[in-house]
All heavy atoms as TSV, in Angstrom:
chain	resi	resn	atom	element	x	y	z
A	1	ALA	N	N	-26.168	16.959	-6.302
A	1	ALA	CA	C	-25.857	16.346	-7.586
A	1	ALA	C	C	-24.596	15.511	-7.447
A	1	ALA	O	O	-23.789	15.719	-6.535
A	1	ALA	CB	C	-25.656	17.427	-8.645
A	2	SER	N	N	-24.431	14.566	-8.368
A	2	SER	CA	C	-23.166	13.846	-8.462
A	2	SER	C	C	-22.634	14.048	-9.876
A	2	SER	O	O	-23.397	14.173	-10.830
A	2	SER	CB	C	-23.350	12.360	-8.146
A	2	SER	OG	O	-24.165	11.749	-9.114
A	3	VAL	N	N	-21.303	14.109	-9.994
A	3	VAL	CA	C	-20.655	14.384	-11.266
A	3	VAL	C	C	-19.592	13.324	-11.510
A	3	VAL	O	O	-18.824	12.986	-10.608
A	3	VAL	CB	C	-20.001	15.784	-11.262
A	3	VAL	CG1	C	-19.266	16.041	-12.569
A	3	VAL	CG2	C	-21.034	16.869	-11.003
A	4	SER	N	N	-19.552	12.799	-12.727
A	4	SER	CA	C	-18.489	11.872	-13.111
A	4	SER	C	C	-17.991	12.239	-14.503
A	4	SER	O	O	-18.709	12.845	-15.296
A	4	SER	CB	C	-18.968	10.421	-13.073
A	4	SER	OG	O	-19.974	10.211	-14.032
A	5	VAL	N	N	-16.739	11.867	-14.763
A	5	VAL	CA	C	-16.113	12.153	-16.053
A	5	VAL	C	C	-15.511	10.860	-16.583
A	5	VAL	O	O	-14.918	10.084	-15.831
A	5	VAL	CB	C	-15.019	13.231	-15.903
A	5	VAL	CG1	C	-14.238	13.403	-17.191
A	5	VAL	CG2	C	-15.627	14.556	-15.467
A	6	HIS	N	N	-15.690	10.632	-17.875
A	6	HIS	CA	C	-15.133	9.453	-18.544
A	6	HIS	C	C	-14.454	9.945	-19.817
A	6	HIS	O	O	-15.088	10.616	-20.641
A	6	HIS	CB	C	-16.256	8.473	-18.890
A	6	HIS	CG	C	-15.793	7.250	-19.594
A	6	HIS	ND1	N	-15.464	6.101	-18.925
A	6	HIS	CD2	C	-15.580	6.995	-20.908
A	6	HIS	CE1	C	-15.079	5.187	-19.796
A	6	HIS	NE2	N	-15.148	5.713	-21.013
A	7	GLY	N	N	-13.157	9.641	-19.975
A	7	GLY	CA	C	-12.422	10.066	-21.158
A	7	GLY	C	C	-11.955	8.878	-21.977
A	7	GLY	O	O	-11.396	7.928	-21.434
A	8	ASP	N	N	-12.202	8.946	-23.278
A	8	ASP	CA	C	-11.749	7.925	-24.216
A	8	ASP	C	C	-10.833	8.575	-25.240
A	8	ASP	O	O	-11.207	9.570	-25.873
A	8	ASP	CB	C	-12.926	7.289	-24.965
A	8	ASP	CG	C	-13.728	6.359	-24.096
A	8	ASP	OD1	O	-13.138	5.395	-23.577
A	8	ASP	OD2	O	-14.940	6.601	-23.933
A	9	MET	N	N	-9.639	8.010	-25.407
A	9	MET	CA	C	-8.715	8.499	-26.422
A	9	MET	C	C	-9.136	7.939	-27.765
A	9	MET	O	O	-9.716	6.856	-27.848
A	9	MET	CB	C	-7.293	8.086	-26.088
A	9	MET	CG	C	-6.288	8.730	-26.973
A	9	MET	SD	S	-4.730	8.878	-26.128
A	9	MET	CE	C	-4.099	10.307	-26.958
A	10	ASP	N	N	-8.824	8.693	-28.831
A	10	ASP	CA	C	-9.261	8.244	-30.146
A	10	ASP	C	C	-8.366	7.152	-30.731
A	10	ASP	O	O	-8.631	6.669	-31.812
A	10	ASP	CB	C	-9.379	9.422	-31.114
A	10	ASP	CG	C	-8.061	10.119	-31.381
A	10	ASP	OD1	O	-7.056	9.778	-30.745
A	10	ASP	OD2	O	-8.048	11.018	-32.248
A	11	HIS	N	N	-7.315	6.730	-30.028
A	11	HIS	CA	C	-6.474	5.620	-30.488
A	11	HIS	C	C	-7.062	4.302	-29.986
A	11	HIS	O	O	-7.324	4.153	-28.799
A	11	HIS	CB	C	-5.045	5.742	-29.953
A	11	HIS	CG	C	-4.331	6.956	-30.427
A	11	HIS	ND1	N	-4.138	7.231	-31.758
A	11	HIS	CD2	C	-3.761	7.983	-29.756
A	11	HIS	CE1	C	-3.483	8.362	-31.872
A	11	HIS	NE2	N	-3.246	8.840	-30.675
A	12	GLN	N	N	-7.231	3.373	-30.884
A	12	GLN	CA	C	-7.785	2.074	-30.514
A	12	GLN	C	C	-6.862	1.369	-29.520
A	12	GLN	O	O	-5.647	1.416	-29.628
A	12	GLN	CB	C	-7.979	1.213	-31.749
A	12	GLN	CG	C	-8.839	0.013	-31.505
A	12	GLN	CD	C	-9.402	-0.538	-32.803
A	12	GLN	OE1	O	-9.265	0.038	-33.851
A	12	GLN	NE2	N	-10.056	-1.670	-32.696
A	13	GLY	N	N	-7.463	0.747	-28.513
A	13	GLY	CA	C	-6.705	-0.012	-27.533
A	13	GLY	C	C	-6.266	0.783	-26.317
A	13	GLY	O	O	-5.700	0.220	-25.388
A	14	MET	N	N	-6.506	2.082	-26.294
A	14	MET	CA	C	-6.127	2.906	-25.142
A	14	MET	C	C	-7.148	2.723	-24.022
A	14	MET	O	O	-8.348	2.656	-24.272
A	14	MET	CB	C	-6.055	4.387	-25.524
A	14	MET	CG	C	-4.919	4.708	-26.464
A	14	MET	SD	S	-3.300	4.414	-25.753
A	14	MET	CE	C	-3.312	5.549	-24.378
A	15	MET	N	N	-6.657	2.641	-22.795
A	15	MET	CA	C	-7.543	2.515	-21.635
A	15	MET	C	C	-8.226	3.856	-21.367
A	15	MET	O	O	-7.581	4.905	-21.450
A	15	MET	CB	C	-6.748	2.098	-20.404
A	15	MET	CG	C	-6.139	0.714	-20.505
A	15	MET	SD	S	-7.370	-0.588	-20.587
A	15	MET	CE	C	-8.095	-0.464	-18.976
A	16	PRO	N	N	-9.508	3.848	-21.026
A	16	PRO	CA	C	-10.194	5.091	-20.685
A	16	PRO	C	C	-9.735	5.609	-19.320
A	16	PRO	O	O	-9.161	4.862	-18.526
A	16	PRO	CB	C	-11.671	4.686	-20.649
A	16	PRO	CG	C	-11.657	3.227	-20.367
A	16	PRO	CD	C	-10.386	2.684	-20.968
A	17	VAL	N	N	-9.981	6.886	-19.082
A	17	VAL	CA	C	-9.741	7.474	-17.767
A	17	VAL	C	C	-11.092	7.874	-17.191
A	17	VAL	O	O	-12.023	8.205	-17.922
A	17	VAL	CB	C	-8.796	8.693	-17.828
A	17	VAL	CG1	C	-7.416	8.282	-18.301
A	17	VAL	CG2	C	-9.351	9.790	-18.713
A	18	THR	N	N	-11.230	7.802	-15.868
A	18	THR	CA	C	-12.481	8.171	-15.211
A	18	THR	C	C	-12.187	8.962	-13.951
A	18	THR	O	O	-11.086	8.891	-13.389
A	18	THR	CB	C	-13.313	6.922	-14.835
A	18	THR	OG1	O	-12.532	6.096	-13.987
A	18	THR	CG2	C	-13.732	6.140	-16.063
A	19	GLY	N	N	-13.164	9.699	-13.511
A	19	GLY	CA	C	-13.044	10.439	-12.266
A	19	GLY	C	C	-14.413	10.741	-11.694
A	19	GLY	O	O	-15.400	10.860	-12.431
A	20	ILE	N	N	-14.473	10.838	-10.385
A	20	ILE	CA	C	-15.708	11.168	-9.664
A	20	ILE	C	C	-15.519	12.556	-9.054
A	20	ILE	O	O	-14.491	12.826	-8.424
A	20	ILE	CB	C	-16.003	10.141	-8.552
A	20	ILE	CG1	C	-16.124	8.730	-9.150
A	20	ILE	CG2	C	-17.257	10.515	-7.768
A	20	ILE	CD1	C	-17.269	8.550	-10.105
A	21	GLY	N	N	-16.520	13.400	-9.231
A	21	GLY	CA	C	-16.430	14.771	-8.758
A	21	GLY	C	C	-16.707	14.919	-7.281
A	21	GLY	O	O	-17.431	14.136	-6.677
A	22	SER	N	N	-16.091	15.951	-6.714
A	22	SER	CA	C	-16.407	16.343	-5.337
A	22	SER	C	C	-16.847	17.800	-5.369
A	22	SER	O	O	-16.337	18.607	-6.157
A	22	SER	CB	C	-15.202	16.142	-4.420
A	22	SER	OG	O	-14.102	16.906	-4.864
A	23	HIS	N	N	-17.814	18.113	-4.527
A	23	HIS	CA	C	-18.380	19.460	-4.501
A	23	HIS	C	C	-17.319	20.449	-4.044
A	23	HIS	O	O	-16.699	20.268	-3.006
A	23	HIS	CB	C	-19.606	19.494	-3.581
A	23	HIS	CG	C	-20.376	20.756	-3.697
A	23	HIS	ND1	N	-20.346	21.710	-2.731
A	23	HIS	CD2	C	-21.175	21.218	-4.688
A	23	HIS	CE1	C	-21.112	22.720	-3.108
A	23	HIS	NE2	N	-21.630	22.442	-4.286
A	24	ALA	N	N	-17.107	21.507	-4.845
A	24	ALA	CA	C	-16.088	22.511	-4.542
A	24	ALA	C	C	-16.713	23.829	-4.084
A	24	ALA	O	O	-16.009	24.814	-3.915
A	24	ALA	CB	C	-15.209	22.749	-5.767
A	25	GLY	N	N	-18.031	23.851	-3.884
A	25	GLY	CA	C	-18.717	25.052	-3.418
A	25	GLY	C	C	-19.264	25.886	-4.562
A	25	GLY	O	O	-18.785	25.826	-5.691
A	26	GLU	N	N	-20.294	26.641	-4.268
A	26	GLU	CA	C	-20.925	27.574	-5.203
A	26	GLU	C	C	-21.317	26.914	-6.526
A	26	GLU	O	O	-21.158	27.494	-7.596
A	26	GLU	CB	C	-20.016	28.775	-5.450
A	26	GLU	CG	C	-19.741	29.568	-4.183
A	26	GLU	CD	C	-18.828	30.760	-4.435
A	26	GLU	OE1	O	-18.535	31.082	-5.600
A	26	GLU	OE2	O	-18.411	31.360	-3.440
A	27	GLY	N	N	-21.806	25.670	-6.457
A	27	GLY	CA	C	-22.265	24.978	-7.649
A	27	GLY	C	C	-21.163	24.410	-8.522
A	27	GLY	O	O	-21.418	23.946	-9.622
A	28	ARG	N	N	-19.926	24.423	-8.043
A	28	ARG	CA	C	-18.800	23.895	-8.817
A	28	ARG	C	C	-18.379	22.540	-8.265
A	28	ARG	O	O	-18.516	22.278	-7.073
A	28	ARG	CB	C	-17.615	24.849	-8.756
A	28	ARG	CG	C	-17.897	26.174	-9.449
A	28	ARG	CD	C	-16.732	27.101	-9.320
A	28	ARG	NE	N	-16.585	27.422	-7.896
A	28	ARG	CZ	C	-15.498	27.907	-7.346
A	28	ARG	NH1	N	-14.431	28.138	-8.058
A	28	ARG	NH2	N	-15.469	28.181	-6.057
A	29	TYR	N	N	-17.852	21.709	-9.165
A	29	TYR	CA	C	-17.344	20.393	-8.793
A	29	TYR	C	C	-15.931	20.243	-9.332
A	29	TYR	O	O	-15.602	20.757	-10.397
A	29	TYR	CB	C	-18.240	19.283	-9.362
A	29	TYR	CG	C	-19.538	19.176	-8.618
A	29	TYR	CD1	C	-20.567	20.075	-8.835
A	29	TYR	CD2	C	-19.733	18.184	-7.673
A	29	TYR	CE1	C	-21.755	20.006	-8.137
A	29	TYR	CE2	C	-20.924	18.094	-6.970
A	29	TYR	CZ	C	-21.924	19.005	-7.202
A	29	TYR	OH	O	-23.098	18.935	-6.508
A	30	SER	N	N	-15.112	19.533	-8.599
A	30	SER	CA	C	-13.746	19.244	-9.011
A	30	SER	C	C	-13.648	17.753	-9.299
A	30	SER	O	O	-14.076	16.931	-8.480
A	30	SER	CB	C	-12.783	19.637	-7.891
A	30	SER	OG	O	-11.476	19.258	-8.216
A	31	VAL	N	N	-13.084	17.420	-10.468
A	31	VAL	CA	C	-12.959	16.011	-10.854
A	31	VAL	C	C	-11.490	15.755	-11.215
A	31	VAL	O	O	-11.019	16.185	-12.267
A	31	VAL	CB	C	-13.852	15.661	-12.062
A	31	VAL	CG1	C	-13.745	14.185	-12.389
A	31	VAL	CG2	C	-15.297	16.058	-11.794
A	32	PRO	N	N	-10.762	15.074	-10.328
A	32	PRO	CA	C	-9.356	14.797	-10.650
A	32	PRO	C	C	-9.256	13.705	-11.719
A	32	PRO	O	O	-9.879	12.659	-11.608
A	32	PRO	CB	C	-8.773	14.321	-9.322
A	32	PRO	CG	C	-9.944	13.796	-8.558
A	32	PRO	CD	C	-11.142	14.572	-9.015
A	33	ILE	N	N	-8.482	14.000	-12.756
A	33	ILE	CA	C	-8.260	13.055	-13.850
A	33	ILE	C	C	-6.756	12.964	-14.085
A	33	ILE	O	O	-6.068	13.976	-14.128
A	33	ILE	CB	C	-8.940	13.526	-15.159
A	33	ILE	CG1	C	-10.451	13.542	-15.030
A	33	ILE	CG2	C	-8.508	12.688	-16.350
A	33	ILE	CD1	C	-11.098	12.190	-15.047
A	34	ARG	N	N	-6.256	11.770	-14.252
A	34	ARG	CA	C	-4.857	11.581	-14.640
A	34	ARG	C	C	-4.852	11.162	-16.109
A	34	ARG	O	O	-5.162	10.023	-16.440
A	34	ARG	CB	C	-4.182	10.525	-13.790
A	34	ARG	CG	C	-2.786	10.198	-14.339
A	34	ARG	CD	C	-2.011	9.370	-13.427
A	34	ARG	NE	N	-1.075	10.300	-12.801
A	34	ARG	CZ	C	-0.311	10.013	-11.782
A	34	ARG	NH1	N	-0.390	8.836	-11.225
A	34	ARG	NH2	N	0.521	10.883	-11.309
A	35	TRP	N	N	-4.528	12.137	-16.965
A	35	TRP	CA	C	-4.460	11.864	-18.388
A	35	TRP	C	C	-3.253	10.974	-18.652
A	35	TRP	O	O	-2.158	11.244	-18.196
A	35	TRP	CB	C	-4.357	13.168	-19.183
A	35	TRP	CG	C	-5.521	14.068	-18.926
A	35	TRP	CD1	C	-5.524	15.210	-18.192
A	35	TRP	CD2	C	-6.859	13.877	-19.351
A	35	TRP	NE1	N	-6.784	15.744	-18.146
A	35	TRP	CE2	C	-7.623	14.950	-18.857
A	35	TRP	CE3	C	-7.499	12.900	-20.120
A	35	TRP	CZ2	C	-8.983	15.071	-19.098
A	35	TRP	CZ3	C	-8.854	13.033	-20.360
A	35	TRP	CH2	C	-9.587	14.101	-19.855
A	36	THR	N	N	-3.451	9.901	-19.399
A	36	THR	CA	C	-2.394	8.924	-19.617
A	36	THR	C	C	-1.555	9.220	-20.851
A	36	THR	O	O	-0.516	8.595	-21.048
A	36	THR	CB	C	-3.000	7.513	-19.747
A	36	THR	OG1	O	-3.985	7.533	-20.785
A	36	THR	CG2	C	-3.638	7.082	-18.427
A	37	MET	N	N	-2.009	10.161	-21.674
A	37	MET	CA	C	-1.287	10.458	-22.898
A	37	MET	C	C	-1.800	11.769	-23.487
A	37	MET	O	O	-2.977	12.095	-23.330
A	37	MET	CB	C	-1.507	9.309	-23.900
A	37	MET	CG	C	-0.814	9.441	-25.211
A	37	MET	SD	S	-1.156	7.988	-26.219
A	37	MET	CE	C	0.508	7.482	-26.515
A	38	VAL	N	N	-0.902	12.526	-24.136
A	38	VAL	CA	C	-1.347	13.715	-24.847
A	38	VAL	C	C	-2.071	13.282	-26.115
A	38	VAL	O	O	-1.868	12.179	-26.621
A	38	VAL	CB	C	-0.158	14.651	-25.193
A	38	VAL	CG1	C	0.520	15.135	-23.940
A	38	VAL	CG2	C	0.829	13.985	-26.117
A	39	GLY	N	N	-2.945	14.136	-26.605
A	39	GLY	CA	C	-3.663	13.833	-27.842
A	39	GLY	C	C	-5.137	14.158	-27.728
A	39	GLY	O	O	-5.569	14.887	-26.834
A	40	ASP	N	N	-5.895	13.620	-28.648
A	40	ASP	CA	C	-7.330	13.900	-28.728
A	40	ASP	C	C	-8.122	12.916	-27.888
A	40	ASP	O	O	-7.932	11.704	-27.987
A	40	ASP	CB	C	-7.796	13.831	-30.185
A	40	ASP	CG	C	-7.137	14.892	-31.043
A	40	ASP	OD1	O	-6.995	16.029	-30.568
A	40	ASP	OD2	O	-6.759	14.587	-32.190
A	41	TRP	N	N	-9.023	13.463	-27.072
A	41	TRP	CA	C	-9.873	12.670	-26.191
A	41	TRP	C	C	-11.325	13.069	-26.381
A	41	TRP	O	O	-11.628	14.233	-26.622
A	41	TRP	CB	C	-9.502	12.933	-24.724
A	41	TRP	CG	C	-8.189	12.379	-24.313
A	41	TRP	CD1	C	-6.963	12.919	-24.545
A	41	TRP	CD2	C	-7.955	11.187	-23.573
A	41	TRP	NE1	N	-5.977	12.141	-24.005
A	41	TRP	CE2	C	-6.569	11.059	-23.396
A	41	TRP	CE3	C	-8.777	10.208	-23.047
A	41	TRP	CZ2	C	-5.995	9.994	-22.716
A	41	TRP	CZ3	C	-8.212	9.154	-22.371
A	41	TRP	CH2	C	-6.834	9.054	-22.201
A	42	LEU	N	N	-12.223	12.101	-26.237
A	42	LEU	CA	C	-13.654	12.379	-26.106
A	42	LEU	C	C	-13.964	12.269	-24.620
A	42	LEU	O	O	-13.745	11.220	-24.012
A	42	LEU	CB	C	-14.495	11.380	-26.894
A	42	LEU	CG	C	-14.472	11.553	-28.400
A	42	LEU	CD1	C	-15.294	10.451	-29.071
A	42	LEU	CD2	C	-15.006	12.913	-28.806
A	43	VAL	N	N	-14.434	13.364	-24.045
A	43	VAL	CA	C	-14.682	13.427	-22.612
A	43	VAL	C	C	-16.183	13.550	-22.380
A	43	VAL	O	O	-16.818	14.489	-22.862
A	43	VAL	CB	C	-13.945	14.636	-21.983
A	43	VAL	CG1	C	-14.232	14.720	-20.497
A	43	VAL	CG2	C	-12.447	14.554	-22.255
A	44	THR	N	N	-16.745	12.573	-21.656
A	44	THR	CA	C	-18.166	12.587	-21.328
A	44	THR	C	C	-18.335	12.981	-19.869
A	44	THR	O	O	-17.776	12.341	-18.978
A	44	THR	CB	C	-18.797	11.199	-21.557
A	44	THR	OG1	O	-18.565	10.801	-22.910
A	44	THR	CG2	C	-20.290	11.228	-21.268
A	45	VAL	N	N	-19.079	14.056	-19.647
A	45	VAL	CA	C	-19.393	14.519	-18.296
A	45	VAL	C	C	-20.837	14.127	-18.017
A	45	VAL	O	O	-21.737	14.460	-18.789
A	45	VAL	CB	C	-19.209	16.041	-18.161
A	45	VAL	CG1	C	-19.588	16.509	-16.770
A	45	VAL	CG2	C	-17.774	16.440	-18.506
A	46	THR	N	N	-21.051	13.403	-16.911
A	46	THR	CA	C	-22.387	12.966	-16.520
A	46	THR	C	C	-22.733	13.589	-15.176
A	46	THR	O	O	-21.971	13.453	-14.216
A	46	THR	CB	C	-22.459	11.433	-16.420
A	46	THR	OG1	O	-22.048	10.873	-17.663
A	46	THR	CG2	C	-23.862	10.968	-16.083
A	47	VAL	N	N	-23.872	14.261	-15.141
A	47	VAL	CA	C	-24.369	14.883	-13.908
A	47	VAL	C	C	-25.696	14.224	-13.561
A	47	VAL	O	O	-26.596	14.153	-14.401
A	47	VAL	CB	C	-24.566	16.402	-14.081
A	47	VAL	CG1	C	-25.143	17.028	-12.825
A	47	VAL	CG2	C	-23.258	17.072	-14.479
A	48	THR	N	N	-25.801	13.726	-12.331
A	48	THR	CA	C	-27.055	13.167	-11.843
A	48	THR	C	C	-27.589	14.101	-10.764
A	48	THR	O	O	-26.936	14.307	-9.737
A	48	THR	CB	C	-26.859	11.751	-11.276
A	48	THR	OG1	O	-26.250	10.933	-12.286
A	48	THR	CG2	C	-28.180	11.145	-10.857
A	49	LEU	N	N	-28.741	14.674	-11.036
A	49	LEU	CA	C	-29.353	15.624	-10.103
A	49	LEU	C	C	-30.061	14.891	-8.972
A	49	LEU	O	O	-30.326	13.691	-9.055
A	49	LEU	CB	C	-30.326	16.521	-10.857
A	49	LEU	CG	C	-29.725	17.315	-12.022
A	49	LEU	CD1	C	-30.815	18.094	-12.746
A	49	LEU	CD2	C	-28.622	18.244	-11.529
A	50	ALA	N	N	-30.379	15.626	-7.937
A	50	ALA	CA	C	-31.020	15.045	-6.757
A	50	ALA	C	C	-32.354	14.368	-7.093
A	50	ALA	O	O	-32.731	13.397	-6.448
A	50	ALA	CB	C	-31.224	16.120	-5.699
A	51	ASP	N	N	-33.055	14.874	-8.130
A	51	ASP	CA	C	-34.347	14.282	-8.499
A	51	ASP	C	C	-34.198	13.068	-9.423
A	51	ASP	O	O	-35.179	12.516	-9.900
A	51	ASP	CB	C	-35.247	15.331	-9.149
A	51	ASP	CG	C	-34.730	15.849	-10.488
A	51	ASP	OD1	O	-33.662	15.380	-10.957
A	51	ASP	OD2	O	-35.393	16.737	-11.067
A	52	GLY	N	N	-32.936	12.656	-9.692
A	52	GLY	CA	C	-32.684	11.487	-10.532
A	52	GLY	C	C	-32.457	11.800	-11.998
A	52	GLY	O	O	-32.080	10.924	-12.774
A	53	GLN	N	N	-32.702	13.041	-12.406
A	53	GLN	CA	C	-32.475	13.425	-13.796
A	53	GLN	C	C	-30.987	13.317	-14.123
A	53	GLN	O	O	-30.138	13.749	-13.339
A	53	GLN	CB	C	-32.961	14.851	-14.032
A	53	GLN	CG	C	-32.772	15.327	-15.444
A	53	GLN	CD	C	-33.222	16.765	-15.643
A	53	GLN	OE1	O	-33.661	17.442	-14.722
A	53	GLN	NE2	N	-33.101	17.237	-16.864
A	54	VAL	N	N	-30.672	12.729	-15.282
A	54	VAL	CA	C	-29.285	12.551	-15.716
A	54	VAL	C	C	-29.024	13.440	-16.927
A	54	VAL	O	O	-29.790	13.428	-17.896
A	54	VAL	CB	C	-28.989	11.079	-16.066
A	54	VAL	CG1	C	-27.581	10.920	-16.606
A	54	VAL	CG2	C	-29.207	10.197	-14.838
A	55	ILE	N	N	-27.951	14.202	-16.860
A	55	ILE	CA	C	-27.547	15.084	-17.950
A	55	ILE	C	C	-26.150	14.651	-18.386
A	55	ILE	O	O	-25.252	14.519	-17.555
A	55	ILE	CB	C	-27.523	16.555	-17.499
A	55	ILE	CG1	C	-28.899	16.963	-16.989
A	55	ILE	CG2	C	-27.048	17.459	-18.628
A	55	ILE	CD1	C	-28.915	18.258	-16.227
A	56	LYS	N	N	-25.979	14.404	-19.702
A	56	LYS	CA	C	-24.676	14.015	-20.242
A	56	LYS	C	C	-24.275	15.000	-21.329
A	56	LYS	O	O	-25.110	15.428	-22.121
A	56	LYS	CB	C	-24.712	12.616	-20.854
A	56	LYS	CG	C	-24.727	11.509	-19.856
A	56	LYS	CD	C	-24.553	10.175	-20.547
A	56	LYS	CE	C	-24.522	9.076	-19.504
A	56	LYS	NZ	N	-24.168	7.788	-20.082
A	57	GLN	N	N	-22.994	15.311	-21.356
A	57	GLN	CA	C	-22.447	16.165	-22.398
A	57	GLN	C	C	-21.100	15.597	-22.819
A	57	GLN	O	O	-20.301	15.228	-21.956
A	57	GLN	CB	C	-22.277	17.602	-21.893
A	57	GLN	CG	C	-21.740	18.557	-22.923
A	57	GLN	CD	C	-22.741	18.852	-24.028
A	57	GLN	OE1	O	-23.916	19.106	-23.754
A	57	GLN	NE2	N	-22.288	18.801	-25.256
A	58	VAL	N	N	-20.859	15.504	-24.129
A	58	VAL	CA	C	-19.596	14.990	-24.649
A	58	VAL	C	C	-18.801	16.156	-25.224
A	58	VAL	O	O	-19.338	16.985	-25.967
A	58	VAL	CB	C	-19.832	13.918	-25.736
A	58	VAL	CG1	C	-18.510	13.424	-26.300
A	58	VAL	CG2	C	-20.638	12.754	-25.167
A	59	TYR	N	N	-17.517	16.204	-24.860
A	59	TYR	CA	C	-16.612	17.248	-25.324
A	59	TYR	C	C	-15.457	16.607	-26.081
A	59	TYR	O	O	-14.931	15.579	-25.672
A	59	TYR	CB	C	-16.047	18.044	-24.149
A	59	TYR	CG	C	-17.098	18.745	-23.343
A	59	TYR	CD1	C	-17.674	18.128	-22.238
A	59	TYR	CD2	C	-17.530	20.010	-23.686
A	59	TYR	CE1	C	-18.660	18.765	-21.496
A	59	TYR	CE2	C	-18.510	20.661	-22.946
A	59	TYR	CZ	C	-19.069	20.030	-21.854
A	59	TYR	OH	O	-20.032	20.660	-21.128
A	60	ASP	N	N	-15.054	17.235	-27.166
A	60	ASP	CA	C	-13.887	16.819	-27.931
A	60	ASP	C	C	-12.727	17.666	-27.419
A	60	ASP	O	O	-12.704	18.876	-27.614
A	60	ASP	CB	C	-14.152	17.103	-29.409
A	60	ASP	CG	C	-13.358	16.237	-30.337
A	60	ASP	OD1	O	-12.572	15.415	-29.868
A	60	ASP	OD2	O	-13.529	16.410	-31.563
A	61	GLN	N	N	-11.778	17.057	-26.717
A	61	GLN	CA	C	-10.687	17.794	-26.056
A	61	GLN	C	C	-9.330	17.359	-26.567
A	61	GLN	O	O	-9.110	16.200	-26.861
A	61	GLN	CB	C	-10.717	17.529	-24.551
A	61	GLN	CG	C	-11.825	18.187	-23.812
A	61	GLN	CD	C	-11.743	19.687	-23.858
A	61	GLN	OE1	O	-12.722	20.311	-24.098
A	61	GLN	NE2	N	-10.604	20.264	-23.627
A	62	LYS	N	N	-8.413	18.301	-26.642
A	62	LYS	CA	C	-7.013	17.987	-26.936
A	62	LYS	C	C	-6.244	18.173	-25.641
A	62	LYS	O	O	-6.283	19.239	-25.024
A	62	LYS	CB	C	-6.441	18.870	-28.010
A	62	LYS	CG	C	-4.968	18.548	-28.301
A	62	LYS	CD	C	-4.462	19.201	-29.532
A	62	LYS	CE	C	-4.918	18.577	-30.800
A	62	LYS	NZ	N	-4.405	17.290	-31.151
A	63	VAL	N	N	-5.560	17.124	-25.194
A	63	VAL	CA	C	-4.748	17.183	-23.979
A	63	VAL	C	C	-3.322	17.456	-24.410
A	63	VAL	O	O	-2.767	16.756	-25.259
A	63	VAL	CB	C	-4.842	15.865	-23.181
A	63	VAL	CG1	C	-3.887	15.869	-22.015
A	63	VAL	CG2	C	-6.275	15.636	-22.716
A	64	VAL	N	N	-2.731	18.511	-23.826
A	64	VAL	CA	C	-1.331	18.868	-24.113
A	64	VAL	C	C	-0.586	19.020	-22.804
A	64	VAL	O	O	-1.180	19.282	-21.758
A	64	VAL	CB	C	-1.230	20.176	-24.933
A	64	VAL	CG1	C	-1.849	20.007	-26.303
A	64	VAL	CG2	C	-1.859	21.332	-24.197
A	65	ILE	N	N	0.706	18.839	-22.856
A	65	ILE	CA	C	1.541	19.061	-21.685
A	65	ILE	C	C	2.255	20.385	-21.894
A	65	ILE	O	O	2.925	20.567	-22.920
A	65	ILE	CB	C	2.554	17.919	-21.494
A	65	ILE	CG1	C	1.816	16.631	-21.200
A	65	ILE	CG2	C	3.547	18.263	-20.376
A	65	ILE	CD1	C	2.699	15.420	-21.099
A	66	PRO	N	N	2.079	21.335	-20.960
A	66	PRO	CA	C	2.708	22.648	-21.145
A	66	PRO	C	C	4.235	22.589	-21.119
A	66	PRO	O	O	4.844	21.748	-20.578
A	66	PRO	CB	C	2.192	23.466	-19.976
A	66	PRO	CG	C	1.522	22.519	-19.052
A	66	PRO	CD	C	1.374	21.216	-19.743
């Protein structure tokens, strides 16, 4: 499978963030993302399976800095 992540901030004019996943073993993938700002993001995760099937899921996330 291949995994990608696309994040859009809810503020108009903000640049999106993207990342491509790498296989981390046991069915897990790691996708490095550099969040450009704290706040509310819509994060779309896209998984493309070996047979070509595409699965997308959108998450409403709040990014905070600890």
